[in-house]
N, C-alpha and C positions, 0 to 999 in steps of 0.2 A: 729559200724554204726555212732554214735553220733559224733565220731572223724572226721568220713569221711565228714560229713555235715559241721562241723566247718572248715575243711580245705577248702572244695569246697567255702563256703561262703567268707573265707578270700581271695582266688584266685580270686573270682568275684570283691570283692572291691578294691584289688591292681590292677586288670585290668582296672577298671574305672579310678583310680587315674593316671595310666600309660597314659591313653588316654586323661586326662584332662589337657590341657595346660593352661586352664583359661585365653584365650586372652580377653586383654582390647581393644586393638587399631591397626591400621596396614594400610599399602599401599604398593604399587608397583610401582617403577619408573626405567627408563632406559636411557641409552645414546647409541647412535649410534657410531660404531667403524669407526675411520677416514679413515682406509684403504680398509675395506671391507664392503660395504653397507649393506649386509644381515647378518652381526654380530652385535648382540647387548648385551650390558652388563647390567645386571638387579641387582637392590637393592631391597630387600624385608626387611621392617621393621616392627617388631611387638613389642608390649607392652603387657606384661603378669604380672600376680600376682606372686610376688616373692615367697610367703609362700606356693604357689601350691606344692603338695607332688611330682608332676612329671615335667618333664622338655621336651624340644624339641630340641635336639641338631641337628636334621634334619628337614626338611620340604619340602614337595611335592609340586612342582609348576607345573602346566601345561601351555604350550606355546602357545595354540591356532591352533597349526598345527597337532594335534593328538599324540603329545609326551608330556610326563612328566619326570621330574627329581626329585630325592631326593637331596636336596642342604644341604651341612654341614652348621652349623652357624659359622659366621666369628668372631662375638663377642657378649658378654652379659654383660651389665653393670646396676647397679642399679641407678635409676635416680630419685628416690622418695620413699616415705613411701609405702613398699609393691608392688613397680612398678619396673619391670626390661625391658630394652630396648635390643631387639634381633635383630642382622643384619645378612642378609644371601645375599652372593654374588654369582653370576653365570653368564655364558656367554653362549648364545644360537646363532647357526647358522641357518638360515631359508634357505629353498629350492628355494624360489622365491618371487615374490611380491603379496601381497595380504592384506586383514585385518585380524588381530588375536586378539583374546581376550584372554589374560593372566591372570590367576586366582590361588588363593590357597585357600584351605578349611581346617581349622583345627577342630577338632571333637567338642570341647565345647569352650563357652566363660565363664568369670568368674562368679560365683553365685551372685544372689541379685541384678541384673540389674533392676531397678524400671520398665522401660519401655519395657522389654522383658520378658514375662511370662516364668518361667523355664529357665532362662538363662544359667544354668549351664550344661543343655542338649542340648543347641542350637548350632550349628556348626557356626564358624567365617568364613566369606567369603568376600573377596574384589577382584576387578578385574581392569584390565587396558586394554584399546584399543590401539592397536599398527596398523598403517597403513604404508606399505611399497608400494612405487610408484616411478617409475623413474620420474614422472611429479612432485612429491612433493619436492624432493631434500633432503639434509641432515635434520635430526629432531632428537631432544633429547626431552623427556618428561618435564614437568614442574618440578621444584625443590621446596619442600617444607620446609621452614626454621624454622616454629613453630611447635614444638611437638604437637602430637594429645592428649594430656592428660592436662586437665585443672580443675580449682576448681571455684566455686562460692558459694554464700550464699542465704538464703531465703530473699526474699524481695527487693534485690538489683539486677539492671539490670546486665546481664552476657554478655560479648562480647569476641570473639575469632576470630582471622583471621589467616589462615595457612600460610600466607605471602608467597604466591607461585610467582615465577617467572620462565619465560621461558627464557633458555640459547640462543635460536635462536631469540628471539624478538617477537615471535608470540603472538597474543592477547588470554586472557585467560576469560572464563566465569565461573560462578558457578551455581549449580543446588542442591538444598536439595532433596534427596532421603531417602527411608526407609532402615534401615539396612536389609542385606540379611542373609539367613540362607542356609540349605543344597541345594547344587547344584544351588546357586545363586537364589533361590526362596525367596518370601516374607515369612517373619517370622509370624506365626499365632499369632493374639493379639498384634503386634507391634503398638506402637503409639509415636507420637513426645512428647517430654517432656512437662508436663502440665505448663501453664503460666498464670500470672494474667492478661497479656495483649496480648503478641504476641510471636511467636518464627518464626524468619526469617532467610533467607541467602540473602544477596545483590548479585545480579547476576554478577554485574560488580565490585564491590570492595572485594567481598569475605567476607565480615563481618557477621559473625554468631551472632545474637542478641537474647537473651532470656530475654523477659521483661515481668515479672520477675519470677524467680523459686518460687514455691508454696510448693514443697515436697521435702523431704529431700532424700539423697541416690545418687547411681551412675546411670548415663543414658547414653546410647549410642546414637549416631547420624551419619548420613552418607552423603556425598555429592560428586558429581562429579566435577571435574575441566577439563572444555573443553579447548582443543587447536584450535585456528582459524588462518588460513593463507589465505590471499586475500579473505576473506569472506567465506572460506570453512572449515567445522569443519574436523580436521585431527587427532583425538584421544582424550583420556580423562584418567584421573586417578580417581579412587574412593577411598576415604579416609574414614575410619570408626574411630570415635573418642570416647573418653569417658570423660565426664563431672561429678564431684562429687560435690553435693550441702551439704554444712554443716550448722549447727546451729552457728550463730555468730552475735554478735553485732560490729563487725568490718566493716569499710566503706573503700572502695578501695581508692587509691591514685587518683591524677587527674593530667593529663599533660596539659599544655598550647596548645591552638589551633596553629596549623601551617598551612602556605599555601603552595598550590603546586607550583612548579617552572617550568619554561621553560628558558633554558640557550643556549648560543652559545658555541659550543665544543671549549675547551681551557679556560673556565671560572673557576676560584677557587671559589667555593661555600663553605661558612661557615656561620653557624648560630647556635644559642644556643636553648637548649632545657631545659625547667624546669618542674619539677613535685613537687607536694606537698601533704602531706598526713594529712588529717582532724584529725587523732589521734596522730599527731606528732611522728609516729614510723619511724624507719629506712626505707629509700626506695632505691632499686637498680634500676638505670636507665640504659637501654641498648637498642641495635638496632640490626635489622637484615634486610637483603635485597640484592639484586643481586650486588649493587655497592661495596660491601665489599669483593665480590669473584674475582674481576679483579686480574690478576697477575701483570698488569701494571696500574699504578695509580688508586689503590683501595681507596674506601672511608674508613674514620675512625670515630670512635665514642667509646672511651673507656668507659668501664662500670664505673659507679661511684655510690658510696653509702654514703648517709649522713641522719641524722635524721631531720624529718618535711619537709624540702625542699632540693632539690638537683638539679643541673644544670650541664648538659654536652654540648660538643661543636661538632657539626656534621662538618667534613671537607672533600672536595673532589675536588682535581685538575682533572677537566675534560678534556677529549682529544677527537680527532677524532675517536678513537677505541671504543668509547662509543656511538656513533651516532646511533639511530635506531628510528623506529616509535613509538613503544610502550613506555609508560613512564616507568621509574624504580620506583618501590614501595620500600620504606624504612619504616620499621615498628619500631616505638619506643615503649618500654615497662617498665612501672614503677610497681614494685612489692614491697609490703611491707613485713615487717618481723613479722607479727603477728602470736603467737604461736598456736592459734586456728586454722586459716586458713589465709593462704597468699594470698591476693587478689592483682589484677593487673588492670591497665588501659592502653589502646593501643590508639596510635595516627599515623596515617598514612601520609606520604607525597609522592606523586607522582612527579618524577623529569624527565622532558623530555631533552634531549640533542640534539640539532640542529646543523646542519653542517652551516658553514659560507656560505654566498652568494658567486657566482662567481663575481669576481672583474674585474674592468676595462673594462666593455663592451664597444663596439662601433659600428656605423653603417655608411656604406660608400655606397652612391647610386651608381649604374652603369646601364645605360640604364633603363629599365623598371624594374629593380630587386634591392634589397639592400644586401649588403654583411654584415653579422654579424659576430663579433669575441669577445672573451673575455678570460680571463686568466683561466688556469686549476684550478679545484677545489682543495683547500688545503687537503680536506679529500680524500685521495686516495681510499677509498672503494667505492667511487661514481661509478655508473655503466654507467652514461651519464647525458644528459641534457635535460630539457624541455624548449621549446621557446614559448613565449606568445606574443600576439600582439593586439594592439588596434588603432583605428584612433583617435589622439588627446592625450594630456598628462592628466593623473589622478592625479599624486603626491602620489603615495602609499608609505607609510612607514609601515613595517610590526609590529606588536605588538610582545611581547616576545614569544607567543604561535603561531603566524601566519606563518605557514610554507607555501611555494608554493605560488600561485597568488591567491588569493579569487575571486570568481565569481563575486562578487559585484563590483570589480574595472572595469567591462566591458572588461578584457582582455579574450582572447580566446587563447587556446594552439593550436599552429599551427604545431609544430613539435616535434619529440623526436629524439635527436642525441644520437646515442649509442658509448659508449667508453670514458673513463676518458680523453684521450688526443685529442680527437675530439672536438675542440673549436671553429669551425666556421660553419656557415649556411648561405645559398644563399635563400633568400625570393623572390621568382617570383610568388607568389599567386598561386602555383601548376600548374605553366606552363602558366597561364592566363596572366600574368605581373600585377605589380602594376599600380596604377593610379597616373598620374601627378597632383599636386596641393593639395594632401592629406599628412598631419603629420602622418607618421607611427612610433609608439612608442612601444618599446619592453621591457621585462624582461626575465631574463634567471635563472633557477633553476636547482640545481643538484638534481639528484634522486638516490636512493639507492635500493638494492636487495629486502629489507623488504617492501618497498613502502614508506620509509622515503623520506622526501623533504627538501632540504636546505631552508634557507631564500632566499628570491627574491633578485635578483640583483637590483641596482638602475634603476630606469627608464631611458632609452636613446631613442632619437628620431631623425628623420631626414626625409626629402622628396627627391623624385626624382629630378634630374636636369630638369630645364624647357628648354629642347632642342627639343620639338616637339610642334605643336599647342595643345592647352588645350580647348576642347570645352566648352562653357558656356552657350549656348542659343539654344533651339529649341522650338519656340514659335508660336502657331497658330495666325495669324492675321487676316485671312479672312477663313470664315467656308463655304465650297461649294463642291459639288459633283465633279465639273469639273474645277472651277476657283478658288480653295482654294489657300491660300497663307501662307507659313511658313518662319519666319524669323530666320536665323542661324547666330550665332556670336562665336567667339573663342578667346583665349588669344594667342598672337604671341610668338614664343620661344624666350627667352631672355638669355639662356646660350648655344646657338648652337655654336659647334665648327666648326669655318669657316675655319680653316686650313684643317680638316678632310673633312668637306662638304663645300666647296666653292660654291658661287652663279654662275650664277643667279638661283633664286628660284620661285617656284610657288605653289600655294595651289590648290589641286584638292578636290572637293566635292563630297560626294558620298551619296546615298539614299537608303535605303531598306524599304519595308513594314514591319510593325509589330514593336515589342519592341526590338528585340534582334540582328537586322541586318544580318539576315540570308541570305538574297539576295541583295547585293549592287550592284548598278549600277552607272556609272559615270553621274554627272549632269553638272558640270562646273569647269572651272579652273580661278584663279586669280594670275597674275604675281606679284603683290605688296605685300611685306612681311608685310606692314603695313596696308593692306586693309583686316580687319578681320570679315567682315559682308557679308552675302548673303541673298537675297530674292529668295525663291524658290516658284515660281507661277505656275499656271494653273494645281494644283494637286487636288486630291480627300481628303479633311480634314474631311469628314463626315463618312466614313465606318470604319475607323481604324487609329492607330497612324502610324507614320514615325520614322525611325531611321536614323542618319547621322554620319559620320565621316569625318575627315578633314586629308588629307595626305599632307606631305610637300616633294616636289620633287626638286632636282637639275635639270634644264631643260636638261642638257647635260649629266649627270651621273645617273639620275634615282633617286629612292625612298630613302628617308632619314629617315622619320618617320611619324608615324600616331597618332591622338588623339583616345582617346577612344571612343566607341560608345555611343550615347545619343539619347533617344527617346523624342518624344512630350508627353505631358500628355493627356491621352485619358479618356473622361468622359463617363459613361454609367448611365442610370437611370431606376430604376424598380418601376412602379407605385403600388400604393395600396390605401386603403380606406383613404381619406383625407390627404393624404401625399405622398411624393415621396423620394424614397431611392437613394441616389447619391454615386457612388462608381468611383473611378478612379485609374489608375496606371500608371507607367513611369519607364523607365530604364536609369539611369543617372550616372555618374561617381562622381558628387558632392552630398552633403548630403543636401536633402531636410528637412528641420525642421518643416514646417507648411504650411497650404494651405488656401487660401482665397477663399470663396465661394460667387459668385455674381449671382443675379436674375434679370431677366428683368422686368423693371416696366414702361411699355410705351415705349417712346424714350430713356429712360436711362436705365442703369444697376445699382442696389442697392447692396452694400455690405451687405451680411446677417449673416456671421459667419467666424470665423478662426478656424481650427482643426489641430491638429498634425496627426491625424489617416487618413486613405484614404477612409472614408465613411463619409456620413452626411445624416441625415433623416430630412427633411423640412416637418414639421407638420402644422396642423391646416389649410390645404388648401381646396379649394372647388373641390369637385368632378366635373369631365367632363369639368374643365376649363384647358387651356394649359398654362404651365409654362416653361420658358427657362433659362439656366444656364450656367455659364463657371467656370472654377477652375483657380486660378493663384497660382502656386507653388512658395515657397520661400526657398531659400537655399544657400549654401556657400561651397567653399573649405576651408579646415582648414589652408592651407599655405597663405602666403601674396602674394599680387601682382595681386589680380583677382578682377573683379567686384563685390560689395557686397551690397546689396544682390542679388542674382541670381534669377531673376523673369521670369518665363515662364507660357503662357496661353495655356489652353486646347481649343478644339474646343468648340463651342456653340452647344447645343443640347437641345431639348425640348421633353416634355412628359405630360400627362394628368392623373391626379389621377383618379382612378375608384374603386368603392366599390367592392373589391373582397375579403373582410374578412368576414367570416360567423359569426353570432352572437356566443356570449358564449353559451356553453351547458347549458342546464336547470341544475340549481344547485341542486335541490331536489323536492321532493314531499312534499306537506304540508297537504294533505288529502288524504286518502283512505277510501272508504266505500263499504261494500260488503253485498248486500242482496241476501241471496241465495234464500229464498221463492220467490222473485220476478224476480230472476235471473238477476240482475243488480249489476254493478260494476261502482262506481263513484270514480274519483280521480282528485286531483288539483295539481298544480305545482307553484313553485315561478318563478317569472319573471327573465330572465338573466340580470346580472349586466348591468347598463347603459352604462358603458364605453365600451362595445361591443355588446350592444342590444338595442339600442334606436331606431332603425328603422325596427323593427320586424312588418312584415306584416301578417304572418299566423304561425299555429302550425300543425305540422304532426303527426299523432298518427300511430305507427306501432304494428303490432300484429304478434304472432307467438304461435300455439299452443303448440309446443313442445320445444319453447325456443331457437330453432337452426336457422330456416329459417323464417325470418321476411318480412312481407309485408305491403305495406301501407294500413291502415285500414281507416282512415279518415283524412280529412283537415279542420282546424279551421280557417275561414278567417278573423275572428274578433279577431285582437291581444290584445284585453282587455279581452277576455275570456280565463281563464287558469285553465279549468276543462273540463272534458269529461264523458260522461255517456255511458256505453257500456251495451247492453241488448240482450240477445239470450236465449230463451227457451230451444233450444237443448243442449247448452253448453256455459259456460262462462269461461271455463278454459283456461288459457293460460298465455302468457307474453307481457307486453307492454313496450315501451319507447316513449319518445317524442323528437321532434326536433324543433328547432325555425328557421323560414325562414325569411329572411329580405326582403324588397320591391323590391330587384332587383334579388332576387332567391337564393342567397347563403344560404346553410342549415348549421345549426350547427352540432357538434358532437351530439351522441345521449346521453340523459339522462341516468342514471342508470336504469336498468331494474326491473319492479316489475312483479310479478308473483301470480297469485291466482289460486285456484282450485275449482271444483264443490263440491256440497254437495248432492250427489244422494239421493232419497227417493222413495221407492216402497212399498205398503202395500195392501193386498187384503181383501175386506170386508167378513164377515162370513155368510152372508145371502142375497138371492135375491129372487124375486118372478115372475118366469115365468108363469103368468096367463093370458097373452093376454090383460091386462088392460092398457098397454101402459106406464105403470110406474114401473120402476125397472124390466123389463121383461128380462134383460140380465145381466150377471156379468161382471162388470168393476172394475178396480182397483180404489182406492182413487186417487185425483190428485197427479200425480208422477212427477219426475224431472229428467233429465239427465240419462235416461235410454235408452240403444240402442235397445236391445231386450230382450227376456225371454225365458226359456225353461220349460214350465208349463205341468204337467200331472195330472189329477184328477181320482180318483178310487171311487168306491162304497164301501159299508162296507165288501164286499165279495172279496175285492182286484182286481175286474175286472175294466180295463180302459174304462172310459166313455167320455173323451175328452183330447185334448192336443193342444197346440199352442204354437208359438214364438211370436206372436203379444202381445207387452206389453199393448194393450187396451183390450185384453182377448176376449171380445164379445162372451161369451158362453150363449146360449138361453135355456138352462135346458134340450136339447134333447141330445140324443146318438150320439156323434161326430156331433153335431149341426145339423144332417141331419134326424136322426132317430125318433123313437116314444118319447114322452116327458117321461122324467124320474120321478118315483115316488118321493113323498116328503120323505124328511129324510136328513141323514147327510152323506156328500161325503168328502173325504180326498184328499189333493193335496201334490204334492212335485213341488217347483220352485226354478230354478236358474236365477238370476237376473245380466244381462251384464251392468255394470254402467260405465259412461263415466268420466275418470279422465285425468288430463294432461299428466300423464306418460303413458296412454293408457287405454284399457279396462280392468276392473277387474271384476272377477266373484264373486257373493255373493250369498249364499244359504240361502233362507228364512227358518226359523224354520217351520217344517212339520205343515200344519194346516188343517182346516175343513171349510166346507161351507154348510149352510142349504138351501135346495130347499123347500120353502113354497108356497102353492096354496090356491086359495079361499080367503075369509074373514079374515082368520087368517094370512095372510102374513104381515110381517113388514120388514122395510128396516132400517138397521144399517149402 
C-alpha cells in the first residue's frame, strides 16, 4: 500500500511539472494575406523559464470564431539567463467579416512573481483584437521590436518601450492594464509594481516608466497597443512582459538628447548618436525601428561597442516609398556590460517623411472662372490633390513639419481632385462664378491613402479679366419712402474683346428689392461706355435695401456680360435702456473692411465711431429722446484699377431709447427672523447692483404655500424699504421671493426662494371648574397655534364616553355631551389626535393619553 501511495504522489508531481510552462511574457501578432483578405498569418511569441522541467512543443490558440488549434512550435532559443524565446506560426482562414478576439492561455506562470500572488498556479493569458471589414481595407497588426523581458535596479528609474510600429502607417496608442489569468479574468491580488514615485505608461509614446523600483524580484505588467485609422480604433495587441529588479550599485548609461525630424522624401538623413557610461563600462549602442525593415532604401545604424563613451551614425536615404502620415519611431538603446545587472538607456526619435509639393502651378482666367493646373506629384502613391483658395496673397512658406495648408493662413479647401494624373481644376465658385476685381490666390497639396499630405505648392494668384462692368457703389443719398435716391457707380470694362464683341455698346441698369437680387427689373440704359454712374430716384429707401447689377450689351447682337450683384447698406436699430443697438448688413462683391457711424446733432451729422463689425452699441443716451444715424461702409477690391476706398452710405434712420431693461434680481437676503410664538416672519434683502437697479420704484413680494404656485402677496412702494413682515396666526408656513420693479414697470427676475415652516403647539389643561361662577366654567386648551382641527374623546373612570369634539377650542362645560346633567367631580381621561398645519400638508400628532379634573365649589382650582 505504501508503494502505491508513493507512485501516486510521484505521478501527481510529474503531472504538475508537465503542465507548468512557467511563462514569463508573450503576445500575438498577425499579418493579412495579400491574395485572400480572410486569411491571416499569426505569430505567437512566448518567453519561458528555461530551467522549468516541462516544455511546450505545442500551444493551443483560439481564433475568436469558435475554433481553436494546437500549434506546433517553430523555434526555441535561449535569449538570457534562464530565459527561452518560443515562436509559434499558424495561418487561419475566417469565414467572413466580424470582430474576433484571438487568445491563448497557458496553465502556469513562473513562480515567485512578486506582484502576482501564487504566480506558479496562475494561468498566463494574452489576447489580440482583429477586425475584418470591407470598409477597413488591408490591415496588419503592429510589430513590436523590443523584447518583453527587461531588467532594472533598486532606486533607479526604469524605462521600457516596446518600439511598436504599424506596417500600414496606422496610429498607435498605449494603455496600461492588469495582467490576466484564467479565462482572461482579473488575477486575484494583482497589483502594479511598487514605486517610490510613480508607475506610468505614456499613451502616445509607449514609454513605460517605473520611477523608481523599491522591491527586488520579478514583476509582470501588461498593456494594450491600440491601432487607429482615420480616428477609429481598428484593433489591439496585448503584451504581458516581465521586469526583474536586481540589487546593484550600477548606474545605467546615458544617450545624448535627440530631436524629432520632418524631412522631404528624397532627403538623406544622417546624424550621430552618443552614449556615455558613468562607471566607464563597455557600452553597446544599437537601434531598432520601422526604417530598418524596408526592402528598398532601409535605414542603417550598425551596433557599436566601446568603453565609457560610444558614438554611432544613423543613416537613411529616404524616398517616396517612405511617405506616410504617422512618424517613424527609431529607438536607440545603450546597454552597459555590468556583471551584476546590465542596464540600459533609451532615446526615441520620430521621423516624418513628407511628400514634395506639387510643382509649377499656374492660374489662367477665363470669363468668370479660373483654370488651374500643376505638375503631377512626384510621389506616385498620391491619391489626388486638395485645392485651397483665399482672396489676396498670404506669403505662406511651410515649416519642416507643416504639411497641407494651415487654417491660420486664411486659405479654405475648395476642391478635392481625385487621381494622380488629374492635374487641372476649374474654379467657378461652385457654379456661381468668381468676382471681377478680386485677387484669387491658390495652393495645391497632394494627399495619400493614409491621410498624409504633401508640402503645399507655392502660392499662385490671378484675377479675372476686366471684360465686364464691375460695380463699385450702391449708396443712399436721400432717405424717403417715396422720393428716395440711390447713387450707382461702376468701373468700365478695360479688357473687352472688341473683335468678339464689337460695338456699339450700352449699359443696362437693373434693380431688385432686398440684398440678393432675387427679383430684378429693368431701370434704365446708358449708351456711353465711359458713362459709369447712375442716379436712381423716386424709390423707397426707408423700408429696406435695394440690389443692383449692370449689364453690358451690344445694341445689335445682345448681351455681353454683367457685373455681380451689389446691395445698399441697410441699418436697423433696436432701442433699449439709455442706449441704441445699431446693426446693418449688405451684399457686395468687394470687401468692406470697416464702417463709420454718424449721428445727427441738430443740422449736422457727427462722426462717432469706426468698427470692423456690423454692430455698434451707442450708450449713455437719454431715454425717450430721438437719435438719428447712418452708416458709411469703407471697402476695396483687392485688384488694381478701381476707386479706393469704395465708400457707400446707408439710409438715415431714427430711434428712441426706452427703459425696457428690468432691474437686476435681488442678489440675496441679508436678514431672516422667524418668531413662531407670535406667528411672524421678517426678512430683508440687499438692494440690486446700481448698474441695473438705480431706478427701482417698488418691490413685489410673492408667496406660495407649497413652493409651487406663487402669487403676489404684497407690494412695497417705498424703494428704500428692503424688508417685509409677514404675520398670519393661522399659518406662516410657505415660500417667498422678491422682485424689484423699476419706475416704468420693468420687473426683475425672482430672487432666490426662502421657505419657512410652522411650529404647531397644542396642549390641554388638567383641571377646570364648571360651577357656574363664570370663571373657568369650560375646558379650553392653552393658547395654541397652527392647528386645523382635533379629534378629542373624553371618558369617565369606567370607560364610558362623556364628551367628544373636533373643535380645537374644545368648549366642554362639564356636562354629559355638553347637554345632559352635570358630571360629578373627579378624574376624566381623554384621547386626542391633533391635525397640525405644515408647509408640506396636514400632519397628525397623537397627544399622550391624559386626564382632566372636574372640580366644583370653593375647592376649585385653575391650572
